[in-house]
C-alpha positions as CSV (number, residue, x, y, z in Angstrom):
1,M,-14.6,-11.8,9.2
2,Q,-12.7,-15.0,8.7
3,I,-9.0,-15.1,8.6
4,T,-7.1,-18.3,7.5
5,E,-3.4,-18.4,7.6
6,H,-0.7,-20.5,6.1
7,R,3.2,-20.4,5.5
8,E,4.7,-19.9,2.1
9,G,8.4,-20.1,2.5
10,A,9.5,-17.5,5.1
11,K,6.2,-15.5,4.7
12,T,2.9,-16.0,6.3
13,V,-0.2,-15.4,4.1
14,A,-3.3,-14.3,6.0
15,S,-6.4,-14.6,3.8
16,L,-9.1,-12.3,5.1
17,E,-12.8,-12.8,4.1
18,G,-15.7,-10.5,4.9
19,R,-15.9,-7.0,6.1
20,L,-12.9,-5.2,7.9
21,D,-14.9,-2.8,10.0
22,T,-15.4,-1.7,13.6
23,A,-17.0,-5.0,14.6
24,T,-14.2,-7.2,13.1
25,A,-11.1,-4.9,13.6
26,P,-10.2,-6.0,17.1
27,D,-10.0,-9.7,16.2
28,A,-8.2,-8.9,12.9
29,E,-5.7,-6.7,14.6
30,S,-4.8,-9.3,17.2
31,R,-4.4,-12.0,14.6
32,L,-2.3,-10.0,12.2
33,L,0.0,-8.7,14.9
34,A,0.5,-12.1,16.4
35,L,1.4,-13.4,12.9
36,L,4.2,-10.7,12.6
37,D,6.0,-12.4,15.5
38,S,7.0,-15.1,13.0
39,G,8.2,-13.0,10.1
40,P,6.8,-11.1,7.0
41,V,3.0,-11.2,6.6
42,I,1.0,-10.7,3.4
43,A,-2.7,-9.9,4.1
44,D,-4.5,-11.4,1.1
45,M,-7.6,-9.1,0.8
46,E,-9.2,-10.8,-2.2
47,G,-12.2,-11.9,0.0
48,V,-12.6,-8.4,1.6
49,R,-15.4,-6.2,0.0
50,Y,-15.4,-3.4,2.5
51,V,-12.8,-1.6,4.7
52,S,-13.8,1.1,7.2
53,S,-11.5,3.6,8.9
54,A,-11.2,1.1,11.8
55,G,-9.9,-1.5,9.2
56,L,-7.5,0.9,7.7
57,R,-6.1,1.6,11.3
58,V,-5.6,-2.2,11.8
59,L,-3.6,-2.5,8.6
60,L,-1.6,0.7,9.4
61,K,-0.7,-0.7,12.8
62,A,0.4,-4.0,11.4
63,A,2.6,-2.2,8.8
64,K,4.2,-0.1,11.6
65,Q,4.7,-3.1,13.8
66,A,6.4,-4.9,11.0
67,K,8.6,-2.0,10.3
68,N,9.6,-1.7,14.0
69,K,10.5,-5.5,14.0
70,G,12.6,-5.1,10.8
71,S,10.1,-7.2,9.0
72,A,7.5,-6.7,6.3
73,F,3.8,-6.3,5.9
74,S,2.0,-6.0,2.6
75,V,-1.5,-6.5,1.1
76,C,-2.6,-8.1,-2.1
77,G,-5.8,-8.8,-4.0
78,L,-7.5,-5.5,-3.3
79,Q,-11.0,-5.4,-4.8
80,P,-11.9,-2.2,-6.7
81,A,-13.9,-0.6,-3.8
82,V,-11.2,-1.4,-1.3
83,R,-8.5,-0.2,-3.7
84,E,-10.3,3.0,-4.1
85,V,-10.4,3.5,-0.2
86,F,-6.6,2.8,-0.1
87,E,-5.9,5.3,-2.9
88,I,-8.2,8.1,-1.5
89,S,-6.7,7.6,2.0
90,G,-3.1,7.6,0.7
91,F,-2.5,4.1,2.1
92,D,-1.3,2.9,-1.2
93,K,1.8,5.0,-0.5
94,I,2.3,3.6,2.9
95,I,1.6,-0.1,2.7
96,P,3.0,-2.1,-0.1
97,S,0.1,-3.5,-2.3
98,H,0.4,-6.2,-5.0
99,A,-2.3,-7.2,-7.5
100,T,-1.9,-10.9,-6.8
101,R,-0.6,-13.2,-4.0
102,A,2.1,-14.5,-6.4
103,E,3.3,-11.0,-7.0
104,A,3.5,-10.4,-3.2
105,L,5.2,-13.7,-2.6
106,A,7.9,-12.9,-5.3
107,V,9.0,-9.7,-3.6
108,G,12.3,-10.2,-1.8
């Protein structure tokens, strides 16, 4: 998994590419949690084709940490297979999800 990051105003966009699974979850978790130290984070998942339960745990942990810090964490660009996993697991009701990066950036 590759993660590239850049600032867009007060938010950090973390673009994830590859599989978010047991093998890649530890690195993804440490990167996303570290980014939350500097404010709201948007995980752009357009390049992610597969998310395992370990990957979902990483996203949930990031969302919880953001809430504890009074910040925000959201995802955008979910591919159909990943969106289906989000919906089946109920994560679409826990973590804000946006169709595009532009939509995610437009949210207050």
